[in-house]
LOMI-594229 format. One record per residue (C-alpha): residue in three letters; x, y, z. Coordinates in Angstrom, 3 decimals. Example, Ala and Ser with C-alpha at 12.3 -4.5 7.8 and 13.67 -1.06 7.14 Angstrom:
<atoms>
{ala; {12.300; -4.500; 7.800}};
{ser; {13.670; -1.060; 7.140}};
</atoms>
This chain:
<atoms>
{met; {73.479; 81.960; 233.275}};
{thr; {74.319; 80.178; 229.937}};
{thr; {74.363; 82.471; 227.217}};
{arg; {74.726; 82.375; 223.362}};
{ser; {77.397; 84.195; 223.183}};
{gly; {79.269; 81.961; 226.011}};
{asp; {79.009; 79.411; 223.962}};
{ile; {81.714; 80.773; 221.413}};
{leu; {83.719; 82.412; 224.152}};
{gly; {84.794; 79.294; 226.395}};
{lys; {88.268; 79.315; 226.957}};
{pro; {90.812; 77.582; 225.918}};
{glu; {88.733; 76.072; 222.825}};
{trp; {86.925; 79.472; 221.820}};
{cys; {90.378; 82.223; 222.578}};
{phe; {90.146; 82.567; 219.000}};
{asn; {86.871; 84.258; 218.793}};
{arg; {87.737; 86.118; 222.303}};
{ser; {91.265; 87.691; 220.458}};
{val; {88.776; 88.527; 217.467}};
{tyr; {86.645; 90.365; 220.079}};
{lys; {89.690; 91.944; 222.381}};
{ser; {91.089; 93.216; 218.630}};
{ala; {87.702; 95.418; 218.252}};
{gly; {88.229; 96.618; 221.698}};
{tyr; {86.774; 94.597; 223.924}};
{ser; {87.799; 93.806; 227.392}};
{glu; {87.934; 90.486; 229.510}};
{glu; {85.589; 91.438; 231.553}};
{asp; {83.165; 92.529; 228.597}};
{leu; {83.474; 89.379; 227.688}};
{glu; {81.991; 87.818; 230.705}};
{arg; {78.922; 89.605; 230.194}};
{pro; {75.578; 88.584; 228.057}};
{ile; {76.315; 90.848; 224.407}};
{ile; {73.529; 92.358; 223.418}};
{gly; {73.439; 93.464; 219.894}};
{ile; {71.694; 97.026; 218.493}};
{ala; {70.314; 96.968; 214.941}};
{asn; {70.852; 100.731; 214.854}};
{ser; {69.032; 102.007; 211.153}};
{trp; {71.028; 105.544; 211.716}};
{asn; {71.686; 107.325; 208.617}};
{asp; {71.698; 110.707; 207.341}};
{leu; {68.970; 110.020; 204.483}};
{val; {66.046; 109.627; 206.304}};
{pro; {64.378; 111.950; 209.021}};
{gly; {62.842; 109.067; 210.450}};
{his; {66.259; 107.895; 211.445}};
{thr; {68.904; 111.221; 211.682}};
{asn; {68.387; 110.778; 215.830}};
{leu; {68.657; 107.361; 216.348}};
{arg; {72.649; 107.964; 217.007}};
{gln; {71.843; 109.821; 220.341}};
{val; {69.330; 107.334; 220.865}};
{ala; {71.479; 104.772; 220.694}};
{glu; {74.114; 106.362; 223.025}};
{his; {70.553; 106.317; 225.567}};
{val; {70.324; 102.179; 224.651}};
{arg; {74.032; 101.502; 225.450}};
{lys; {74.147; 103.392; 228.462}};
{gly; {70.823; 101.391; 230.095}};
{ile; {72.602; 97.923; 228.493}};
{his; {75.721; 98.809; 230.577}};
{met; {73.615; 99.802; 233.666}};
{ala; {71.835; 96.370; 233.982}};
{gly; {75.555; 94.266; 233.287}};
{gly; {75.198; 93.774; 229.565}};
{thr; {77.897; 94.643; 226.943}};
{val; {76.932; 96.508; 223.783}};
{ala; {77.826; 95.099; 220.368}};
{glu; {76.368; 97.868; 217.514}};
{phe; {75.802; 97.388; 213.772}};
{gly; {74.545; 99.100; 211.069}};
{val; {71.172; 98.055; 209.282}};
{ile; {69.989; 99.813; 206.063}};
{ala; {66.967; 102.028; 205.694}};
{ala; {65.407; 103.599; 202.543}};
{cys; {63.034; 106.529; 203.035}};
{asp; {59.319; 105.630; 201.453}};
{gly; {59.242; 109.472; 200.888}};
{thr; {61.779; 110.122; 198.799}};
{ala; {61.601; 106.870; 196.834}};
{gln; {58.096; 107.966; 195.648}};
{gly; {57.139; 108.099; 192.487}};
{his; {60.079; 106.790; 190.533}};
{ala; {61.995; 103.619; 190.012}};
{gly; {63.266; 103.922; 193.228}};
{met; {60.144; 102.613; 195.080}};
{his; {60.426; 99.365; 193.533}};
{phe; {63.234; 98.755; 196.155}};
{ile; {61.107; 99.900; 199.140}};
{leu; {58.986; 96.870; 199.686}};
{pro; {61.975; 94.360; 198.864}};
{ser; {64.151; 96.109; 201.585}};
{arg; {61.622; 94.847; 204.332}};
{asp; {63.132; 91.115; 203.475}};
{leu; {66.836; 92.412; 202.896}};
{ile; {66.307; 93.933; 206.509}};
{ala; {65.567; 90.875; 208.484}};
{asn; {68.204; 88.692; 206.745}};
{asp; {71.046; 90.907; 207.485}};
{ile; {69.494; 90.888; 211.384}};
{glu; {69.543; 87.826; 211.211}};
{val; {72.999; 87.290; 209.543}};
{met; {74.891; 89.590; 212.457}};
{val; {72.947; 87.691; 215.451}};
{glu; {73.486; 84.540; 213.996}};
{ala; {77.111; 84.863; 213.243}};
{his; {78.064; 86.469; 216.480}};
{arg; {75.900; 84.691; 218.544}};
{leu; {74.510; 87.016; 219.828}};
{asp; {72.276; 86.914; 223.335}};
{gly; {69.694; 89.856; 222.858}};
{ile; {69.214; 92.355; 220.045}};
{val; {67.696; 96.216; 220.438}};
{leu; {66.092; 97.446; 217.314}};
{leu; {66.384; 100.747; 216.100}};
{gly; {64.155; 101.924; 213.307}};
{ser; {60.995; 104.245; 212.318}};
{cys; {60.078; 104.004; 209.368}};
{asp; {57.876; 102.099; 206.704}};
{lys; {59.711; 98.788; 205.763}};
{ile; {62.554; 99.001; 208.214}};
{val; {60.174; 98.541; 211.490}};
{pro; {58.232; 95.601; 209.638}};
{gly; {61.830; 93.873; 208.894}};
{met; {63.049; 93.770; 212.133}};
{leu; {60.178; 92.332; 213.846}};
{ile; {60.426; 89.803; 211.016}};
{ala; {63.935; 89.337; 211.947}};
{ala; {62.709; 89.026; 215.801}};
{ala; {60.501; 86.589; 215.365}};
{arg; {62.743; 84.727; 212.802}};
{leu; {65.310; 84.387; 215.468}};
{arg; {63.598; 83.784; 218.390}};
{ile; {65.781; 85.230; 220.539}};
{pro; {65.218; 88.197; 223.555}};
{ala; {64.319; 91.133; 221.036}};
{ile; {62.858; 94.745; 221.770}};
{leu; {62.063; 97.379; 219.184}};
{leu; {62.546; 101.188; 219.864}};
{pro; {61.554; 103.596; 217.319}};
{gly; {63.463; 107.046; 216.936}};
{gly; {59.779; 108.402; 217.317}};
{pro; {57.397; 111.072; 215.064}};
{met; {58.265; 114.161; 213.685}};
{leu; {56.443; 117.262; 215.103}};
{gly; {53.755; 119.047; 212.669}};
{gly; {54.608; 122.001; 210.149}};
{val; {52.734; 125.226; 209.269}};
{glu; {48.915; 125.099; 208.895}};
{phe; {47.746; 124.593; 205.338}};
{asp; {44.220; 123.727; 204.062}};
{gly; {42.894; 123.513; 207.739}};
{arg; {45.285; 121.463; 209.336}};
{lys; {48.998; 120.965; 210.215}};
{ser; {50.847; 120.060; 207.640}};
{asp; {53.242; 117.464; 206.903}};
{leu; {55.442; 116.324; 204.334}};
{thr; {52.710; 114.768; 202.263}};
{thr; {51.089; 118.295; 201.742}};
{leu; {53.690; 118.859; 199.408}};
{ser; {51.831; 116.459; 197.115}};
{glu; {48.454; 117.937; 197.637}};
{gly; {49.713; 121.175; 197.410}};
{leu; {50.965; 120.184; 193.937}};
{gly; {47.884; 119.643; 192.532}};
{met; {46.569; 122.705; 193.975}};
{leu; {48.834; 124.317; 191.929}};
{lys; {48.330; 122.711; 188.988}};
{ser; {44.642; 123.710; 189.230}};
{gly; {45.240; 127.362; 190.422}};
{arg; {43.943; 127.059; 193.307}};
{ile; {47.368; 128.368; 194.848}};
{asp; {50.050; 130.094; 193.681}};
{ala; {54.117; 129.086; 193.097}};
{ala; {55.162; 131.441; 196.480}};
{thr; {52.485; 129.854; 198.687}};
{tyr; {53.966; 126.312; 197.398}};
{gly; {57.327; 127.323; 197.954}};
{asp; {56.849; 128.627; 201.686}};
{leu; {55.056; 125.387; 202.153}};
{glu; {58.237; 122.837; 201.123}};
{glu; {60.180; 125.394; 204.072}};
{ser; {57.751; 124.584; 206.463}};
{cys; {56.003; 121.159; 206.438}};
{gly; {58.710; 118.952; 208.117}};
{pro; {59.878; 120.918; 210.635}};
{thr; {62.085; 118.650; 212.773}};
{cys; {63.296; 114.923; 212.304}};
{gly; {61.376; 112.143; 212.905}};
{ser; {58.929; 109.933; 211.165}};
{cys; {56.363; 111.434; 209.241}};
{ala; {53.900; 113.314; 211.532}};
{phe; {50.538; 111.775; 210.127}};
{tyr; {49.345; 108.447; 210.603}};
{gly; {51.044; 106.605; 207.958}};
{thr; {52.719; 103.028; 207.737}};
{ala; {55.903; 104.166; 210.203}};
{asn; {53.967; 105.381; 213.004}};
{thr; {51.379; 102.482; 212.487}};
{met; {53.839; 99.690; 212.535}};
{cys; {55.925; 101.571; 215.494}};
{cys; {51.833; 101.337; 217.119}};
{met; {51.600; 97.710; 216.146}};
{ala; {55.251; 96.965; 217.440}};
{glu; {54.203; 98.320; 221.201}};
{ala; {50.261; 96.642; 221.042}};
{met; {51.955; 93.262; 220.262}};
{gly; {54.317; 93.731; 222.984}};
{met; {57.523; 94.171; 221.762}};
{ser; {57.983; 98.000; 222.574}};
{leu; {58.080; 99.331; 226.258}};
{pro; {54.735; 101.085; 226.946}};
{gly; {54.068; 104.419; 225.506}};
{ala; {57.580; 104.143; 223.181}};
{ala; {55.561; 104.564; 219.798}};
{leu; {54.199; 108.092; 220.169}};
{val; {57.324; 109.886; 221.852}};
{pro; {58.157; 112.600; 219.321}};
{gly; {61.567; 112.005; 218.154}};
{val; {62.965; 115.175; 219.399}};
{tyr; {61.026; 114.746; 222.972}};
{asn; {63.666; 113.912; 226.134}};
{asp; {61.543; 111.366; 226.944}};
{arg; {62.810; 109.841; 223.761}};
{phe; {66.002; 109.496; 225.545}};
{arg; {64.983; 107.770; 228.552}};
{leu; {62.843; 105.324; 226.479}};
{gly; {66.422; 104.716; 224.914}};
{glu; {68.003; 103.948; 228.771}};
{ala; {64.792; 101.529; 230.075}};
{thr; {64.638; 99.486; 226.879}};
{gly; {68.703; 99.313; 227.357}};
{gln; {67.932; 98.065; 230.925}};
{ala; {65.317; 96.086; 229.774}};
{ile; {66.818; 93.615; 226.973}};
{val; {69.480; 92.736; 229.717}};
{ala; {66.429; 91.227; 232.292}};
{leu; {64.851; 89.315; 229.370}};
{val; {68.341; 87.983; 228.526}};
{lys; {68.649; 86.970; 232.132}};
{gln; {65.234; 85.701; 232.208}};
{gln; {65.691; 83.839; 228.957}};
{val; {62.425; 85.452; 227.705}};
{thr; {63.135; 85.428; 223.893}};
{ala; {60.667; 86.899; 221.208}};
{asp; {58.399; 84.008; 220.050}};
{arg; {57.229; 83.771; 223.717}};
{ile; {55.857; 87.878; 223.364}};
{ile; {54.821; 87.664; 219.508}};
{asn; {52.210; 84.813; 219.179}};
{phe; {48.845; 84.775; 217.329}};
{ser; {47.127; 86.614; 220.377}};
{ala; {49.526; 89.025; 220.319}};
{leu; {48.856; 89.920; 216.914}};
{glu; {45.459; 90.160; 217.398}};
{asn; {46.093; 92.741; 220.038}};
{ala; {48.011; 94.779; 216.915}};
{ile; {45.225; 93.967; 214.861}};
{arg; {42.453; 95.390; 217.326}};
{val; {44.468; 98.382; 217.541}};
{leu; {45.175; 98.635; 213.990}};
{met; {41.340; 98.671; 213.447}};
{ala; {40.718; 100.971; 216.721}};
{thr; {42.804; 103.800; 215.177}};
{gly; {42.279; 103.582; 211.220}};
{gly; {45.697; 102.544; 210.612}};
{ser; {47.698; 102.048; 207.523}};
{thr; {46.724; 99.519; 205.031}};
{asn; {50.327; 98.502; 204.506}};
{ala; {50.344; 96.555; 208.316}};
{val; {48.008; 93.687; 206.844}};
{leu; {50.905; 92.581; 204.488}};
{his; {53.303; 93.400; 207.502}};
{leu; {51.737; 91.602; 210.112}};
{ser; {51.262; 88.730; 207.860}};
{ala; {54.800; 88.641; 207.072}};
{ile; {55.716; 88.388; 210.676}};
{ala; {52.863; 85.761; 210.927}};
{ala; {54.178; 83.470; 208.161}};
{glu; {57.534; 83.025; 210.608}};
{leu; {55.511; 81.523; 213.024}};
{gly; {54.057; 79.409; 210.730}};
{ile; {50.659; 80.971; 210.782}};
{ser; {49.463; 81.154; 207.084}};
{gly; {48.022; 84.592; 205.145}};
{ala; {44.146; 82.913; 205.402}};
{gln; {44.664; 82.423; 208.916}};
{met; {45.507; 85.923; 209.144}};
{met; {42.833; 87.451; 206.842}};
{glu; {40.179; 85.384; 208.411}};
{ala; {41.394; 87.498; 211.539}};
{tyr; {41.660; 90.967; 209.868}};
{asp; {38.070; 89.938; 209.035}};
{arg; {36.612; 88.545; 211.692}};
{leu; {38.214; 91.059; 214.326}};
{ser; {37.621; 94.466; 212.248}};
{ala; {33.627; 93.463; 212.301}};
{ser; {33.416; 94.219; 216.203}};
{thr; {36.207; 96.634; 216.957}};
{pro; {34.733; 100.499; 216.664}};
{gln; {36.815; 103.648; 215.887}};
{val; {37.902; 104.916; 219.161}};
{ala; {40.953; 107.073; 217.826}};
{lys; {41.023; 109.403; 214.913}};
{val; {44.210; 111.082; 213.563}};
{asn; {45.570; 112.502; 210.321}};
{pro; {44.489; 111.553; 207.103}};
{ala; {41.222; 110.799; 208.959}};
{ser; {40.951; 114.342; 210.679}};
{lys; {43.250; 117.091; 211.738}};
{tyr; {45.195; 116.135; 214.686}};
{asp; {48.910; 114.519; 214.261}};
{met; {51.521; 111.960; 215.874}};
{glu; {52.341; 114.552; 218.404}};
{asp; {48.436; 115.321; 219.161}};
{phe; {48.112; 111.292; 218.837}};
{tyr; {50.833; 110.835; 221.747}};
{lys; {49.425; 113.821; 223.673}};
{ala; {46.044; 112.018; 224.006}};
{gly; {47.468; 109.119; 225.017}};
{gly; {49.039; 107.212; 222.602}};
{val; {48.867; 103.526; 222.351}};
{pro; {47.958; 103.089; 226.005}};
{arg; {44.909; 105.047; 226.152}};
{val; {43.949; 102.932; 223.178}};
{met; {44.359; 99.553; 224.608}};
{gln; {42.687; 100.791; 228.092}};
{ala; {39.589; 101.951; 226.039}};
{ile; {39.209; 98.823; 224.003}};
{leu; {40.734; 96.481; 227.070}};
{pro; {37.536; 93.670; 226.543}};
{leu; {38.424; 93.305; 223.387}};
{leu; {42.218; 92.397; 223.997}};
{his; {44.110; 89.362; 225.168}};
{arg; {45.194; 90.612; 228.457}};
{asp; {47.023; 88.308; 229.847}};
{cys; {49.972; 88.496; 226.747}};
{leu; {53.245; 88.751; 227.784}};
{thr; {55.715; 92.152; 227.109}};
{val; {59.262; 93.472; 226.892}};
{ser; {58.393; 95.306; 229.913}};
{gly; {58.281; 91.845; 232.017}};
{ala; {54.445; 92.238; 232.732}};
{ser; {51.425; 91.600; 230.887}};
{val; {49.444; 93.891; 228.606}};
{glu; {46.777; 94.341; 231.628}};
{glu; {49.978; 94.923; 234.065}};
{asn; {51.338; 97.335; 231.416}};
{leu; {48.158; 99.059; 231.208}};
{ala; {47.151; 99.220; 235.259}};
{gly; {50.343; 101.050; 235.959}};
{tyr; {50.763; 103.406; 233.051}};
{arg; {50.947; 107.301; 233.887}};
{tyr; {49.718; 109.608; 231.168}};
{lys; {52.086; 112.833; 231.073}};
{tyr; {49.099; 115.224; 229.098}};
{pro; {45.174; 115.158; 229.771}};
{ala; {42.977; 113.238; 227.934}};
{asn; {41.556; 114.550; 224.247}};
{pro; {38.306; 112.870; 223.532}};
{glu; {38.652; 114.674; 219.942}};
{val; {41.492; 112.372; 219.613}};
{ile; {40.823; 108.841; 221.533}};
{asn; {37.437; 108.501; 222.729}};
{thr; {35.691; 105.463; 224.432}};
{met; {33.879; 101.925; 223.102}};
{glu; {30.525; 103.305; 224.269}};
{arg; {31.377; 106.846; 222.247}};
{pro; {33.498; 105.741; 219.326}};
{phe; {33.783; 107.700; 215.937}};
{gly; {32.638; 104.737; 214.247}};
{asn; {31.953; 101.398; 214.510}};
{gln; {32.329; 100.871; 210.532}};
{lys; {35.362; 98.719; 209.861}};
{gly; {39.036; 100.820; 210.332}};
{leu; {40.274; 98.390; 207.396}};
{ala; {38.613; 95.816; 205.378}};
{ile; {39.244; 93.074; 203.664}};
{leu; {37.465; 92.631; 200.193}};
{arg; {36.600; 89.867; 197.776}};
{gly; {34.747; 89.484; 194.574}};
{asn; {35.846; 88.958; 190.866}};
{leu; {38.572; 90.865; 190.788}};
{ala; {39.855; 90.191; 194.078}};
{pro; {39.235; 86.250; 194.309}};
{gln; {41.584; 85.858; 196.970}};
{thr; {41.476; 89.608; 198.681}};
{ala; {42.166; 93.020; 198.466}};
{val; {42.156; 95.741; 200.658}};
{thr; {40.595; 99.089; 201.980}};
{lys; {40.711; 101.481; 204.829}};
{pro; {37.102; 102.881; 205.383}};
{ala; {38.334; 104.800; 208.329}};
{ala; {40.135; 107.141; 205.681}};
{ile; {37.466; 107.225; 202.979}};
{asp; {34.201; 109.786; 202.935}};
{pro; {31.171; 107.320; 204.102}};
{ala; {29.227; 108.549; 200.760}};
{met; {31.827; 106.891; 198.625}};
{his; {31.701; 103.481; 200.681}};
{val; {29.921; 102.221; 198.028}};
{phe; {30.959; 103.318; 194.385}};
{ser; {30.367; 102.291; 190.839}};
{gly; {32.139; 103.948; 187.943}};
{thr; {34.000; 103.635; 184.169}};
{ala; {37.572; 101.725; 184.428}};
{arg; {40.282; 103.605; 182.786}};
{val; {42.877; 101.568; 182.739}};
{phe; {46.958; 102.492; 183.127}};
{asp; {49.531; 99.658; 183.313}};
{ser; {51.957; 101.768; 185.851}};
{glu; {51.960; 104.145; 188.183}};
{glu; {53.796; 106.561; 186.110}};
{ala; {51.091; 106.344; 183.259}};
{ala; {47.995; 107.019; 185.321}};
{glu; {49.767; 110.179; 187.522}};
{ala; {50.223; 111.396; 183.845}};
{ala; {46.459; 111.150; 183.276}};
{ile; {45.710; 112.628; 186.702}};
{leu; {47.322; 115.562; 186.326}};
{asp; {46.855; 116.463; 182.608}};
{gly; {43.121; 116.578; 183.277}};
{arg; {41.992; 112.950; 181.882}};
{ile; {40.716; 111.602; 184.716}};
{gln; {36.916; 112.608; 185.109}};
{ala; {34.156; 112.468; 187.997}};
{gly; {32.668; 108.846; 187.707}};
{asp; {35.848; 107.317; 187.090}};
{val; {37.627; 104.459; 188.346}};
{val; {41.250; 104.774; 187.848}};
{val; {42.652; 101.090; 187.474}};
{ile; {46.594; 100.849; 188.233}};
{arg; {47.884; 97.356; 187.872}};
{tyr; {51.093; 95.407; 187.168}};
{glu; {52.595; 97.114; 190.416}};
{gly; {52.007; 93.990; 192.324}};
{pro; {55.307; 92.116; 194.469}};
{lys; {56.066; 90.308; 191.457}};
{gly; {54.791; 92.678; 188.628}};
{gly; {55.946; 95.992; 189.807}};
{pro; {58.194; 94.578; 190.994}};
{gly; {58.142; 96.061; 194.890}};
{met; {54.387; 96.633; 195.272}};
{arg; {55.086; 100.052; 194.990}};
{glu; {52.599; 102.989; 197.061}};
{met; {50.234; 104.928; 194.633}};
{tyr; {50.986; 107.522; 197.139}};
{lys; {51.201; 110.512; 194.424}};
{ala; {48.169; 109.413; 192.422}};
{met; {45.873; 109.722; 195.479}};
{lys; {47.035; 112.641; 196.535}};
{tyr; {46.846; 114.435; 192.858}};
{ile; {43.293; 113.119; 192.633}};
{tyr; {42.913; 115.000; 195.910}};
{gly; {44.574; 117.835; 194.733}};
{met; {42.744; 118.111; 191.416}};
{gly; {39.171; 118.405; 193.626}};
{leu; {38.712; 114.244; 192.300}};
{ala; {38.250; 113.048; 195.879}};
{lys; {34.908; 112.020; 196.467}};
{lys; {34.061; 111.514; 192.502}};
{thr; {36.774; 108.914; 191.707}};
{ala; {38.348; 105.515; 192.921}};
{leu; {41.399; 103.831; 192.335}};
{ile; {42.249; 100.272; 192.592}};
{thr; {45.312; 98.627; 192.421}};
{asp; {47.437; 95.413; 192.736}};
{gly; {49.790; 97.884; 194.416}};
{arg; {49.579; 99.470; 197.716}};
{phe; {48.924; 102.555; 199.179}};
{ser; {50.520; 104.760; 202.122}};
{gly; {49.038; 105.246; 205.146}};
{thr; {48.292; 108.688; 204.900}};
{asn; {46.029; 108.467; 201.606}};
{asn; {42.668; 109.176; 201.495}};
{gly; {39.800; 109.281; 199.137}};
{cys; {38.101; 105.834; 197.845}};
{phe; {40.629; 103.617; 196.867}};
{val; {41.224; 99.635; 197.018}};
{gly; {44.950; 97.808; 197.087}};
{his; {46.772; 94.752; 197.306}};
{ile; {44.456; 92.889; 194.420}};
{ser; {45.598; 89.208; 194.795}};
{pro; {46.165; 87.477; 192.454}};
{glu; {48.045; 90.236; 190.999}};
{ala; {48.143; 90.869; 187.377}};
{ala; {51.588; 89.885; 186.551}};
{asp; {50.341; 86.516; 188.009}};
{gly; {47.234; 86.547; 185.364}};
{gly; {44.381; 87.447; 188.078}};
{pro; {41.125; 89.039; 186.799}};
{leu; {42.862; 92.446; 187.236}};
{ala; {44.768; 91.813; 183.675}};
{ala; {41.179; 91.039; 182.123}};
{val; {39.706; 94.744; 183.032}};
{arg; {39.852; 97.078; 179.999}};
{asp; {38.566; 101.129; 179.608}};
{gly; {35.071; 101.230; 179.879}};
{asp; {34.151; 98.259; 181.328}};
{arg; {32.037; 98.659; 185.342}};
{ile; {33.513; 98.426; 188.619}};
{ser; {32.051; 98.075; 191.582}};
{ile; {33.223; 98.542; 195.489}};
{asp; {31.045; 97.799; 198.351}};
{ile; {32.681; 97.786; 201.793}};
{pro; {30.105; 97.042; 203.531}};
{gln; {29.132; 93.968; 201.403}};
{gly; {32.857; 93.525; 201.022}};
{leu; {32.934; 93.818; 197.696}};
{leu; {35.295; 94.243; 194.618}};
{gln; {33.247; 93.199; 191.555}};
{leu; {33.987; 93.813; 187.674}};
{his; {30.747; 93.954; 186.074}};
{val; {31.925; 91.396; 183.295}};
{ser; {30.295; 87.764; 182.832}};
{asp; {32.871; 85.135; 184.102}};
{glu; {33.143; 83.670; 180.664}};
{glu; {34.419; 87.020; 178.977}};
{ile; {36.674; 87.387; 181.975}};
{ala; {38.171; 84.041; 181.035}};
{ala; {37.974; 85.028; 177.563}};
{arg; {40.174; 87.824; 177.542}};
{leu; {42.619; 86.294; 180.049}};
{ala; {43.007; 83.316; 177.787}};
{glu; {44.496; 85.606; 175.063}};
{trp; {46.249; 87.664; 177.852}};
{gln; {50.404; 87.326; 177.777}};
{arg; {52.276; 87.690; 180.600}};
{pro; {54.882; 90.763; 180.360}};
{pro; {58.075; 90.983; 180.364}};
{pro; {59.565; 91.167; 183.892}};
{arg; {60.466; 94.820; 184.344}};
{phe; {63.888; 93.710; 186.138}};
{thr; {65.968; 91.157; 185.190}};
{arg; {69.463; 91.757; 186.768}};
{gly; {70.369; 92.450; 190.600}};
{tyr; {68.031; 92.242; 193.753}};
{leu; {64.449; 93.388; 192.157}};
{gly; {65.304; 89.994; 189.477}};
{ile; {65.761; 88.217; 192.309}};
{tyr; {62.890; 89.449; 194.341}};
{ser; {60.292; 89.407; 191.193}};
{arg; {60.469; 85.297; 190.949}};
{leu; {60.631; 84.836; 194.488}};
{ala; {57.707; 87.200; 195.979}};
{ser; {54.395; 85.556; 197.288}};
{ser; {51.049; 87.298; 196.683}};
{ala; {50.011; 90.234; 198.652}};
{ala; {47.361; 88.237; 200.398}};
{asp; {50.449; 86.306; 201.859}};
{gly; {52.229; 88.957; 203.171}};
{ala; {54.323; 89.087; 200.033}};
{val; {56.809; 87.389; 201.826}};
{leu; {59.576; 85.683; 199.453}};
{arg; {59.609; 81.986; 198.897}};
{ala; {61.466; 79.471; 196.800}};
{pro; {60.012; 78.231; 193.871}};
{glu; {58.064; 75.321; 193.289}};
</atoms>
């Protein structure tokens, strides 16, 4: 079998390279086998990654069993949760591109034959998938699995984000300090990606839906022993893909991305998936406009067959036990590209036909197309004079009574300013909170307005106000929100022209985001507008703010024209 690694390990011309490997402890026999990389984002800082050292041991076992040689290396992984609400969040989305580049460098510099991608959280999983699409070698993604839910609070199992909702309750006198302290101790009881259907778990589900993970791999909880068995199976599967020369670009294609979009809509996943799937597509030469058309088209014809926290009281463990991604895909099978190849070596349809569920079905979590939780769009693309390119919202997480909302603009030029106003009680029913200069360039890094929405919920305003931004949201946010507004304010988009007191309308059924100001007045305001100075001029964020593209194109890095 011809391998990439074999091209640089042949005798006698490449004996220097062989000696380098042997200096690291490899044997003669090791160098005769396919060399399989494990890109492991294990660290002590992120609960979604603290089990990956153990998971990797089982992946290594599977690779050895199947006749491969392991080459494991580390990948950075920053925690969205820890970074929320301060300058650290500027680095989170930009870390996605560092991860992709890092993996590309290691794979190409060492001519690895295949790669197992170990990661669980928000920007790590899409960064790894971007690398897989770019490298076009055999690749499999294996998540570490979600954490279990915490103590019951406010009518459902708690999770880490419950603390942000609880802070609003504490500030408004709805709970006391002792209750809040107890919640801190008990809302995150295990390792794993957060227990709600946020961006982390959404992107793990997207990887499985597009065929880049083994069936069922997305949602087995991180503390379940099945996670280790999946590690071993993944190790064996990657060697089989290398031997058969099934590269990632044969699996990740437009049809596979459409399958992922279908699952995204059917489950009401995170709005961030729009950004990340578009970035993956960009590696394949698929434009942002083509992807936006797909989101629009597929969302209109995909019923919501799963309902999970934050859209219901059921968390990731419940979602897994109800059947997870396989049962969702089985439910919407007539809408899928069933012949798409997957990393198991079988097609989507073949995987589903042979899948064994370990727990009984739960129609309160996953139902059928005939009895969906709703026929409204799981995610929706909005356009209008405030979003000439696009904006993104999540009807599945918005009370139907708020799908059409008009209010008075309260404008803030940073996340911190808006959060202070909310906690100070300066936001009232009927307001539309506008947070701008938080896009890919302006932020830079397109921070999540996670805390702002949680504070609005905690203050009892979730069904009385709206929030719009050129930044992002967490997959756990609910309430009336619109993000990814493009062009962003820092690029001179219409969001930069909004003033306090303006009237703004959100109409999800009609797909509209409208500023009730004449085109002439918007043009006059923008003519007077001056681009604010960049918040960062040095280091990686200084580079990122100059190179990041529009959110409508996935916020990918592009060389200046």
